C-alpha angles and dihedrals in degrees: 000000000000118000113250110264091230127029118177125172124182088339119178136177133180139159089216135004088252094056110047108180100177117029131186093330122178118188141156124196116188116234110255095025130117119226131187113206101204122194144119123273114285092028095115100252094122091048091052088051090052090053091052090053096049095242094123126027126239117255092214142341133049128306128174123176123190089337095312117120107219098162097112092052093244109178092211094053092047090050090050091050090051092060087068096048138099115200130197120181139186092254115055101219091199126160097253100206096044123081127263088250094053091050093052094042093051098087093051091048087052088055091055098261114155120255098246093044094048091050092050093052090044092054089050092053090045091053093050089056094046100256105102090119094054094046091115096045121111108248090232086069096053125096120246093261091048094049089053092052087054088055091051089052090048089049095057102034091095091053094240120197092225126037115199121189123186119199089325092170098038098113099036134091124249098263092047091047089059089057092047095050091048089049090053092050093047093046088065086070088075093054108043111197094020118138119230125203122182124191108201146141088215112096090199086082089074087071090075100034130081094211139036131205111192117207111188103156131076085253137047099233139168133349112349114198125196115244 
């Protein structure tokens, strides 16, 4: 039996004692599942995603992500975790004057992958998200939706065990949102067995996810159960 991708027990996080954001949270996310965390802006869902990615350390409680215990806030363990992550943000952070292929291949090149092999894998990832014909185009010439699909391809090109997406459709219109969500769903074909967690205020994300976590308060509190 596979270990859960995320195990949180009595997890808390705050920037100061007066402003707790996540408090006494317990949560289990099965390996290989897809989960949409739905809630309004300021509800704590993006902070929860940052915790799962090891970008911030818990204030207290237990947190294990893809088998890495990051409860104590160890920088070494959080760095170890991030080697196994794919990350899609609301802002694309692409190199604007480089091609879509170059941007997608970059994480592979940084890990020592050869030029031709990295480009071949990048082309495959771009094809899966529907951008193979624009692989050679400079990212500054792409639309917002196209740029976000490049980011999705870049996020999965290293075959991560966990894919996190923080408001990936936050700056897009409804019709483009549909293409982005479908691209996220299709990108998982490149990483069989990977776990997907999306933090969003857009309930359309539930259409590509097996489970939903609804966050309606100003804090993430208590025992969240997948529905």
